[in-house]
TORLUMZA-751701 format. One line per 8 residues: number of its first residue (from 1); their letters; for each residue x, y, z of N, C-alpha, C. Coordinates in steps of 0.2 Angstrom, whole numbers. Atoms other than C-alpha are relative to their C-alpha. Layout:
N
NUM) A) X,Y,Z,X,Y,Z,X,Y,Z  ...
end
This chain:
232
1) MTQSAWSR) 6,4,3,-46,-157,-392,3,-5,-5  -1,5,5,-46,-172,-402,-6,-4,-1  6,4,2,-58,-183,-411,1,-8,2  -1,7,-1,-50,-199,-405,2,-1,8  -1,1,-7,-49,-206,-387,0,-8,1  0,7,-2,-47,-223,-377,-6,0,4  5,2,-4,-62,-231,-369,3,-2,7  -2,2,-7,-61,-236,-350,3,-7,-1
9) DGQPVDAT) -3,7,0,-57,-254,-356,5,-1,-6  -6,0,4,-43,-249,-368,-2,0,-8  2,0,7,-53,-248,-385,1,7,-3  0,-6,3,-49,-234,-397,-7,2,-3  6,-3,1,-64,-223,-400,0,6,-5  0,-5,5,-67,-212,-416,-7,4,1  6,-4,-2,-80,-198,-411,-4,1,-7  3,-1,7,-84,-196,-430,-4,-6,-2
17) AIPSGEWD) 3,6,2,-90,-214,-431,-6,-1,4  5,1,-5,-103,-211,-417,-6,5,-3  6,-4,3,-121,-205,-424,-1,6,5  1,-6,-4,-125,-188,-417,-5,-1,6  5,1,-6,-140,-194,-406,4,-5,5  -3,4,-5,-129,-208,-398,6,4,3  -5,-4,-3,-115,-195,-395,-3,5,5  4,-4,-5,-128,-183,-386,-1,-4,6
25) NLKRNSQL) 2,4,-5,-133,-198,-376,6,-1,4  -6,1,-4,-115,-202,-371,2,6,4  -2,-6,-3,-112,-184,-367,-4,1,7  4,-1,-5,-127,-184,-355,2,-6,6  -1,5,-4,-123,-201,-347,6,-3,2  -6,3,-2,-105,-205,-347,3,3,6  -3,-2,-7,-95,-205,-331,7,2,-1  -7,-2,0,-78,-197,-328,4,-6,0
33) GDFIMPCC) -5,5,0,-65,-209,-333,-2,-5,-5  3,4,5,-76,-218,-346,4,0,-7  -4,-1,5,-65,-210,-359,7,3,2  -7,-2,-2,-46,-206,-358,3,3,-6  -4,-4,5,-36,-193,-368,6,-4,-2  -5,4,2,-23,-202,-379,7,3,2  -7,-3,-1,-9,-189,-375,3,-1,7  -3,1,-7,-8,-191,-356,-4,-4,4
41) KAPAVLKT) 4,4,-3,-21,-203,-351,-4,3,6  4,-3,-4,-31,-190,-342,-7,-1,-2  7,1,2,-50,-191,-341,-2,5,-5  3,-5,5,-59,-184,-356,-7,1,1  7,-2,0,-75,-175,-358,-2,0,-7  2,0,7,-86,-176,-373,-4,6,-2  3,-7,2,-91,-160,-382,-2,0,-8  2,-1,7,-98,-154,-398,2,8,-2
49) SINNIPFF) -2,-6,2,-91,-139,-408,-6,4,-2  5,-4,3,-101,-124,-414,-2,-2,-7  1,3,7,-99,-133,-431,-3,-7,0  4,6,-1,-108,-148,-424,5,-6,-1  -5,5,1,-91,-158,-424,1,-3,7  -1,3,-6,-90,-171,-410,8,0,2  -7,1,-2,-73,-171,-400,1,-1,7  -1,2,-7,-65,-176,-384,5,6,2
57) AHHANECD) -5,-5,-3,-56,-163,-372,2,-2,7  -2,1,-7,-47,-163,-356,-5,2,5  5,-2,-5,-58,-163,-341,2,6,4  -2,-5,-4,-47,-151,-331,5,5,-3  -5,-4,3,-31,-142,-335,2,-3,-7  -3,2,6,-23,-143,-352,6,-5,1  -5,5,0,-11,-157,-356,7,4,0  -6,-3,0,7,-153,-352,5,-4,-3
65) TAPETIWH) -4,5,4,14,-167,-363,3,4,-5  -3,-3,5,27,-161,-375,-4,0,-7  4,0,7,19,-155,-392,1,-5,-5  -1,6,5,28,-168,-402,-3,-6,2  3,6,-2,22,-182,-391,-7,1,0  8,-1,1,4,-175,-391,-2,-2,-7  2,1,7,4,-175,-410,1,-7,-2  -1,7,2,11,-192,-411,-5,-5,3
73) KDGKAAVL) 5,4,-4,0,-200,-398,-7,1,-3  7,-2,3,-16,-191,-405,0,-3,-7  0,3,7,-11,-197,-423,-1,-7,1  1,7,-1,-9,-215,-417,-7,-2,2  6,1,-2,-25,-214,-408,-5,1,-6  5,-1,6,-34,-207,-424,0,-6,-4  -1,5,5,-27,-221,-435,-4,-7,4  3,6,-3,-32,-235,-422,-7,0,1
81) AALNSMGI) 7,-1,-1,-49,-228,-419,-4,-1,-7  2,1,7,-52,-227,-438,0,-7,-2  0,7,2,-47,-245,-440,-5,-4,4  4,3,-4,-57,-250,-425,-7,0,-3  7,-2,3,-73,-242,-433,-1,-4,-6  1,4,6,-69,-252,-449,0,-8,2  0,7,-2,-68,-268,-439,7,-4,-1  -7,2,1,-49,-270,-441,4,1,6
89) PGREEVQG) -5,-1,-6,-38,-273,-426,6,2,-2  -7,-3,1,-23,-262,-426,4,-1,7  -4,0,-6,-8,-263,-414,5,6,-1  -5,-5,0,5,-250,-409,6,-2,3  -7,1,-3,23,-250,-406,2,-7,-1  -2,7,2,26,-267,-414,7,-1,-3  -6,1,2,43,-273,-416,1,-5,-6  -1,4,5,49,-282,-432,7,0,-2
97) CSPDGDKW) -6,1,3,64,-287,-442,0,-2,-7  0,2,7,69,-288,-460,4,-7,-1  -4,6,1,77,-304,-467,8,1,1  -7,-1,-1,94,-296,-466,2,2,8  -2,-1,-7,92,-293,-447,-1,8,2  1,-7,-2,87,-274,-448,-6,1,3  6,-1,-4,75,-270,-434,-4,6,-1  5,-6,1,60,-259,-435,-5,0,6
105) VADVIFSV) 6,0,-5,46,-253,-423,-5,4,-4  5,-3,3,30,-249,-431,-5,4,4  5,-4,-4,19,-235,-425,-7,-3,1  6,4,0,3,-244,-430,1,-5,-6  0,5,5,2,-260,-439,-6,-4,0  7,5,0,-13,-271,-445,1,-4,-7  0,5,5,-16,-285,-457,-7,-1,-3  7,1,3,-30,-287,-470,2,-5,-6
113) FDRTIVIE) -2,5,5,-30,-303,-480,7,-2,0  -7,2,0,-12,-306,-486,4,6,0  -4,-6,-1,-7,-288,-483,2,2,7  -2,-3,-7,3,-281,-468,2,7,-2  -1,-7,1,2,-263,-467,2,4,6  -2,-4,-6,11,-250,-456,-1,7,-2  0,-7,0,7,-232,-453,5,3,4  -6,-3,-4,22,-222,-448,-2,8,1
121) LQRSYQHL) 1,-7,-1,19,-205,-440,6,4,2  -6,-4,-1,33,-192,-441,-1,7,1  1,-7,-1,31,-175,-433,6,4,-2  -6,-4,0,49,-169,-432,4,-1,-7  -4,0,6,62,-166,-446,3,-7,-1  -4,6,2,69,-182,-454,3,1,-7  -3,0,7,81,-182,-469,-3,-5,-4  3,4,5,75,-189,-485,3,-7,0
129) RDFKRRQE) -3,7,0,88,-203,-484,-3,-4,5  2,4,-6,81,-208,-467,-7,-3,-2  7,2,2,63,-209,-474,1,-6,-5  -1,6,5,69,-220,-489,3,-6,3  -3,6,-3,80,-231,-478,-5,-4,4  6,3,-4,65,-234,-466,-5,-4,-5  5,3,5,54,-237,-481,2,-7,-3  -3,6,3,66,-249,-489,0,-6,5
137) RYIASGVE) 0,5,-5,67,-259,-473,-6,-3,1  6,4,-1,49,-262,-472,-2,-4,-7  1,4,7,48,-267,-491,4,-7,1  -4,7,-1,62,-280,-487,-3,-5,5  3,4,-5,51,-286,-473,-7,-2,-2  6,1,3,36,-288,-485,-6,4,3  5,-4,-4,27,-274,-476,-1,6,-4  1,-7,3,18,-259,-484,0,5,5
145) CYWLVRKK) -1,-5,-5,22,-243,-476,-3,7,-3  3,-7,2,12,-226,-477,2,5,5  -3,-5,-5,18,-210,-469,-5,5,1  4,-6,-2,8,-197,-460,5,5,4  -5,-5,-3,18,-181,-456,-4,7,2  4,-7,0,13,-163,-450,2,4,-6  0,-4,6,12,-149,-462,7,2,-1  -6,-3,1,29,-141,-459,5,-6,-2
153) TFMTLGKA) -4,5,2,38,-158,-461,-1,-2,-7  2,2,7,28,-162,-477,3,5,-5  -3,-5,4,34,-145,-484,7,0,-1  -7,1,1,52,-148,-480,2,-6,-4  -1,6,3,52,-165,-486,-1,1,-8  2,-1,7,43,-160,-502,6,4,-4  -6,-4,4,58,-148,-507,5,-5,-2  -5,5,2,70,-163,-506,-3,-5,-5
161) TSRLLLKR) 2,5,4,59,-175,-515,-1,3,-7  1,-3,7,54,-162,-529,7,1,-4  -7,0,4,73,-159,-533,2,-7,-2  -2,7,3,76,-178,-534,-5,-2,-6  5,2,5,60,-181,-544,2,4,-7  -1,-4,6,64,-166,-556,7,-3,-4  -6,3,3,82,-173,-559,-1,-7,-3  0,7,2,78,-191,-560,-5,-1,-6
169) EFGNVYPP) 5,1,5,62,-190,-571,0,5,-6  1,-5,5,64,-174,-581,7,3,-2  -7,-3,2,83,-170,-582,0,7,2  -1,-6,-2,81,-155,-572,-4,6,-4  4,-5,4,69,-147,-585,-8,-1,3  7,0,-3,52,-142,-577,-5,-1,-5  5,2,6,38,-151,-587,-6,5,0  6,-5,0,23,-140,-593,-5,-2,5
177) GGIGTGML) 6,2,-4,11,-150,-583,2,0,8  -2,0,-7,21,-148,-567,1,-7,3  -2,6,-4,26,-161,-554,-4,-2,6  5,1,-6,11,-161,-542,3,3,6  -3,-2,-7,17,-160,-524,7,-2,0  -7,1,0,34,-167,-530,2,-6,4  -2,6,-4,33,-183,-520,2,-6,-4  -3,5,4,41,-199,-525,-5,-6,0
185) PELPVAML) 5,6,1,31,-215,-531,2,-5,6  -2,5,-5,41,-226,-518,-1,2,7  1,-2,-7,37,-215,-503,-7,4,1  6,-3,-1,19,-212,-499,-1,4,6  0,-5,-6,18,-197,-488,-6,5,0  5,-4,0,3,-187,-483,0,4,7  1,-4,-6,-1,-173,-470,-5,-2,5  5,1,-5,-11,-176,-454,-1,6,5
193) DTEAEQLV) 1,-5,-5,-19,-162,-444,-4,-4,6  3,3,-5,-23,-169,-427,-5,4,4  5,-4,-3,-34,-154,-422,-6,0,-4  7,0,4,-52,-151,-427,-2,-6,-2  3,6,3,-58,-164,-439,5,-6,-1  -5,5,1,-42,-174,-439,0,-2,-8  0,2,7,-40,-174,-458,7,-1,-3  -6,2,3,-27,-182,-469,0,5,-6
201) QFGMFKTA) -1,-5,5,-21,-169,-482,5,-3,-5  -4,3,4,-13,-176,-498,-1,3,-7  1,-3,7,-12,-173,-517,1,7,0  0,-7,1,-15,-155,-522,-4,3,5  4,-3,-6,-21,-151,-504,-7,-2,0  6,3,-1,-36,-162,-505,0,-3,7  0,3,-7,-42,-169,-488,-5,-5,0  5,5,-2,-51,-184,-481,1,-2,7
209) PVKVWLAG) -1,3,-7,-55,-191,-464,5,-6,0  -5,6,0,-42,-204,-458,-3,-7,-2  3,6,1,-55,-218,-460,-1,0,-8  1,0,7,-58,-213,-479,7,-1,-3  -7,1,3,-39,-212,-482,2,-7,1  -2,7,-1,-36,-229,-474,-4,-5,-5  4,4,5,-51,-236,-485,3,0,-7  -3,-1,6,-42,-229,-500,6,-4,-1
217) ILDGAYQY) -6,4,1,-26,-238,-496,-2,-7,-1  3,7,1,-36,-255,-494,-3,-1,-7  4,1,7,-46,-253,-510,4,2,-6  -4,-2,6,-32,-246,-521,-1,7,-2  1,-7,3,-39,-229,-523,5,5,2  -6,-4,-2,-24,-221,-514,6,-2,-4  -6,2,4,-11,-221,-528,4,7,-2  -4,-5,2,3,-211,-535,-2,2,-7
225) RGGTWNLG) 1,-2,6,-1,-200,-550,3,7,-1  -3,-6,2,10,-187,-558,3,4,5  -4,-4,-6,21,-182,-543,-4,1,6  5,-1,-6,6,-184,-531,-3,-6,2  4,6,-3,-1,-197,-519,-7,3,1  7,-3,0,-20,-195,-521,-5,-5,1  5,4,0,-36,-203,-518,-4,1,-7  3,0,7,-44,-208,-535,-8,2,0
end
Protein backbone atom coordinates (compact mmCIF):
# COMPACT_ATOMS: atom_id res chain seq x y z
CA MET A 1 0.00 0.00 0.00
CA THR A 2 1.05 3.56 -0.64
CA GLN A 3 -0.51 7.00 -0.44
CA SER A 4 1.08 8.11 -3.71
CA ALA A 5 0.50 6.89 -7.25
CA TRP A 6 0.61 8.01 -10.87
CA SER A 7 -2.47 8.99 -12.85
CA ARG A 8 -3.16 7.54 -16.28
CA ASP A 9 -1.64 10.66 -17.87
CA GLY A 10 1.54 10.48 -15.77
CA GLN A 11 0.76 12.97 -13.01
CA PRO A 12 1.79 12.22 -9.40
CA VAL A 13 -1.22 11.89 -7.10
CA ASP A 14 -1.22 12.34 -3.31
CA ALA A 15 -4.18 10.51 -1.75
CA THR A 16 -4.01 12.63 1.39
CA ALA A 17 -4.58 15.79 -0.66
CA ILE A 18 -7.94 14.52 -1.95
CA PRO A 19 -11.00 15.38 0.20
CA SER A 20 -12.76 12.33 1.62
CA GLY A 21 -15.92 12.90 -0.40
CA GLU A 22 -13.97 13.20 -3.64
CA TRP A 23 -11.93 10.11 -2.70
CA ASP A 24 -15.10 8.08 -2.16
CA ASN A 25 -16.38 9.25 -5.54
CA LEU A 26 -13.12 8.22 -7.22
CA LYS A 27 -13.34 4.80 -5.56
CA ARG A 28 -16.79 4.30 -7.03
CA ASN A 29 -16.14 5.65 -10.50
CA SER A 30 -12.47 5.17 -11.41
CA GLN A 31 -11.62 2.57 -14.03
CA LEU A 32 -8.83 0.00 -13.81
CA GLY A 33 -5.71 1.70 -15.12
CA ASP A 34 -6.72 5.23 -14.12
CA PHE A 35 -4.07 5.03 -11.38
CA ILE A 36 -0.72 3.22 -11.50
CA MET A 37 1.44 1.92 -8.64
CA PRO A 38 4.82 3.72 -8.56
CA CYS A 39 6.82 0.60 -7.73
CA CYS A 40 5.94 -1.56 -10.72
CA LYS A 41 3.49 0.37 -12.94
CA ALA A 42 0.74 -2.14 -12.16
CA PRO A 43 -2.89 -0.96 -11.96
CA ALA A 44 -3.79 0.52 -8.58
CA VAL A 45 -7.07 0.37 -6.70
CA LEU A 46 -8.27 3.04 -4.29
CA LYS A 47 -8.95 2.00 -0.71
CA THR A 48 -9.59 3.47 2.74
CA SER A 49 -8.13 1.96 5.90
CA ILE A 50 -10.08 1.26 9.08
CA ASN A 51 -8.51 4.47 10.41
CA ASN A 52 -10.05 6.36 7.47
CA ILE A 53 -6.68 6.81 5.73
CA PRO A 54 -6.87 6.81 1.90
CA PHE A 55 -4.31 4.71 0.04
CA PHE A 56 -3.52 2.92 -3.20
CA ALA A 57 -3.00 -0.85 -3.40
CA HIS A 58 -2.09 -3.39 -6.08
CA HIS A 59 -5.07 -4.63 -8.07
CA ALA A 60 -3.99 -8.27 -8.14
CA ASN A 61 -0.87 -9.91 -6.79
CA GLU A 62 1.61 -8.17 -4.55
CA CYS A 63 4.51 -6.43 -6.22
CA ASP A 64 7.58 -8.60 -6.80
CA THR A 65 9.90 -5.63 -7.21
CA ALA A 66 12.92 -5.70 -4.90
CA PRO A 67 12.17 -4.10 -1.50
CA GLU A 68 14.89 -1.46 -1.92
CA THR A 69 13.49 -0.46 -5.30
CA ILE A 70 9.94 -0.32 -3.90
CA TRP A 71 10.99 2.03 -1.08
CA HIS A 72 12.92 4.24 -3.47
CA LYS A 73 10.14 4.48 -6.05
CA ASP A 74 7.42 4.95 -3.43
CA GLY A 75 9.51 7.65 -1.77
CA LYS A 76 10.05 9.54 -5.01
CA ALA A 77 6.36 9.26 -5.84
CA ALA A 78 5.44 10.62 -2.39
CA VAL A 79 7.71 13.65 -2.83
CA LEU A 80 6.55 14.32 -6.40
CA ALA A 81 2.88 13.97 -5.43
CA ALA A 82 3.31 16.33 -2.48
CA LEU A 83 5.02 18.89 -4.71
CA ASN A 84 2.27 18.53 -7.30
CA SER A 85 -0.39 19.20 -4.66
CA MET A 86 1.54 22.38 -3.77
CA GLY A 87 1.54 23.50 -7.39
CA ILE A 88 5.29 22.94 -7.74
CA PRO A 89 6.54 20.90 -10.72
CA GLY A 90 9.13 18.33 -9.71
CA ARG A 91 11.32 16.13 -11.89
CA GLU A 92 13.05 12.84 -11.14
CA GLU A 93 16.42 11.39 -12.11
CA VAL A 94 17.77 14.69 -13.43
CA GLN A 95 21.46 14.88 -14.29
CA GLY A 96 23.69 17.79 -13.38
CA CYS A 97 27.29 18.76 -12.95
CA SER A 98 29.33 20.88 -10.54
CA PRO A 99 31.63 23.66 -11.85
CA ASP A 100 34.54 21.22 -11.39
CA GLY A 101 32.89 18.66 -13.65
CA ASP A 102 31.67 16.36 -10.87
CA LYS A 103 28.49 14.75 -12.18
CA TRP A 104 25.36 13.99 -10.13
CA VAL A 105 21.87 12.56 -10.69
CA ALA A 106 19.10 13.97 -8.49
CA ASP A 107 16.31 11.68 -7.30
CA VAL A 108 13.85 14.60 -7.23
CA ILE A 109 14.63 18.19 -8.15
CA PHE A 110 12.50 21.34 -8.20
CA SER A 111 12.93 25.10 -8.27
CA VAL A 112 11.14 27.80 -6.30
CA PHE A 113 12.04 31.41 -7.06
CA ASP A 114 15.86 31.51 -7.01
CA ARG A 115 16.28 28.22 -5.13
CA THR A 116 17.04 24.83 -6.69
CA ILE A 117 16.32 22.00 -4.28
CA VAL A 118 17.09 18.29 -4.48
CA ILE A 119 15.54 15.53 -2.38
CA GLU A 120 17.77 12.45 -2.24
CA LEU A 121 16.35 9.13 -1.06
CA GLN A 122 18.81 6.61 0.37
CA ARG A 123 17.50 3.29 1.62
CA SER A 124 20.65 1.18 1.79
CA TYR A 125 23.79 1.72 3.86
CA GLN A 126 26.07 4.51 2.75
CA HIS A 127 29.21 5.65 4.57
CA LEU A 128 29.15 9.10 6.15
CA ARG A 129 31.96 10.24 3.87
CA ASP A 130 29.77 9.44 0.85
CA PHE A 131 26.84 11.40 2.28
CA LYS A 132 29.18 14.36 2.83
CA ARG A 133 30.85 14.01 -0.59
CA ARG A 134 27.51 13.99 -2.40
CA GLN A 135 26.23 16.88 -0.26
CA GLU A 136 29.32 18.97 -1.03
CA ARG A 137 28.90 18.26 -4.74
CA TYR A 138 25.40 19.72 -4.66
CA ILE A 139 26.57 22.76 -2.67
CA ALA A 140 29.28 23.38 -5.27
CA SER A 141 26.55 23.27 -7.91
CA GLY A 142 24.46 25.90 -6.12
CA VAL A 143 21.84 23.32 -5.15
CA GLU A 144 20.24 22.66 -1.76
CA CYS A 145 20.02 18.98 -0.87
CA TYR A 146 17.86 17.30 1.76
CA TRP A 147 17.99 13.58 2.50
CA LEU A 148 15.28 11.03 3.23
CA VAL A 149 16.41 7.62 4.48
CA ARG A 150 14.75 4.60 6.04
CA LYS A 151 14.91 4.13 9.82
CA LYS A 152 17.72 1.55 9.85
CA THR A 153 19.91 3.78 7.67
CA PHE A 154 19.15 6.81 9.86
CA MET A 155 20.15 4.96 13.04
CA THR A 156 23.40 3.69 11.49
CA LEU A 157 24.28 7.11 10.11
CA GLY A 158 23.40 8.73 13.46
CA LYS A 159 26.09 6.71 15.23
CA ALA A 160 28.76 8.09 12.90
CA THR A 161 27.51 11.69 12.94
CA SER A 162 27.12 11.65 16.73
CA ARG A 163 30.74 10.61 17.20
CA LEU A 164 31.88 13.34 14.82
CA LEU A 165 29.65 16.00 16.38
CA LEU A 166 30.73 15.10 19.91
CA LYS A 167 34.42 15.29 18.96
CA ARG A 168 34.16 18.38 16.80
CA GLU A 169 31.88 20.54 18.94
CA PHE A 170 32.36 19.28 22.50
CA GLY A 171 35.85 17.78 22.71
CA ASN A 172 34.40 14.31 23.34
CA VAL A 173 32.71 15.51 26.54
CA TYR A 174 29.01 14.77 26.45
CA PRO A 175 27.14 18.06 27.19
CA PRO A 176 24.47 18.18 29.94
CA GLY A 177 21.77 19.09 27.43
CA GLY A 178 22.61 16.22 25.08
CA ILE A 179 23.20 16.41 21.34
CA GLY A 180 19.70 15.70 20.02
CA THR A 181 19.76 13.05 17.32
CA GLY A 182 23.43 13.84 16.75
CA MET A 183 23.03 14.94 13.15
CA LEU A 184 25.31 17.47 11.49
CA PRO A 185 24.28 21.02 10.56
CA GLU A 186 25.72 20.54 7.07
CA LEU A 187 23.79 17.31 6.42
CA PRO A 188 19.98 17.55 6.70
CA VAL A 189 18.73 13.97 7.04
CA ALA A 190 15.29 12.69 8.03
CA MET A 191 13.56 9.31 8.00
CA LEU A 192 10.75 8.38 5.60
CA ASP A 193 8.19 5.66 6.24
CA THR A 194 6.70 4.75 2.86
CA GLU A 195 3.98 2.63 4.47
CA ALA A 196 0.71 3.77 6.04
CA GLU A 197 0.63 7.58 6.23
CA GLN A 198 4.03 8.11 4.59
CA LEU A 199 5.37 10.32 7.35
CA VAL A 200 8.75 12.05 7.55
CA GLN A 201 10.36 11.51 10.95
CA PHE A 202 12.97 13.97 12.20
CA GLY A 203 14.20 15.77 15.29
CA MET A 204 13.41 13.94 18.49
CA PHE A 205 11.22 11.49 16.58
CA LYS A 206 8.59 14.05 15.66
CA THR A 207 6.70 13.41 12.44
CA ALA A 208 5.02 15.32 9.63
CA PRO A 209 3.44 14.46 6.26
CA VAL A 210 5.78 14.84 3.30
CA LYS A 211 3.92 17.97 2.16
CA VAL A 212 4.35 19.67 5.57
CA TRP A 213 8.05 18.74 5.65
CA LEU A 214 8.57 20.21 2.17
CA ALA A 215 6.69 23.36 3.16
CA GLY A 216 9.03 23.67 6.14
CA ILE A 217 12.03 23.53 3.83
CA LEU A 218 10.55 26.28 1.66
CA ASP A 219 9.51 28.64 4.44
CA GLY A 220 12.62 28.09 6.59
CA ALA A 221 10.85 26.29 9.43
CA TYR A 222 12.95 23.15 8.89
CA GLN A 223 16.21 24.08 10.59
CA TYR A 224 19.12 22.65 12.56
CA ARG A 225 18.85 23.16 16.31
CA GLY A 226 21.19 21.58 18.87
CA GLY A 227 22.14 18.40 17.07
CA THR A 228 18.74 17.98 15.46
CA TRP A 229 17.06 18.89 12.18
CA ASN A 230 13.54 19.84 13.10
CA LEU A 231 10.45 21.80 12.12
CA GLY A 232 10.04 24.96 14.18
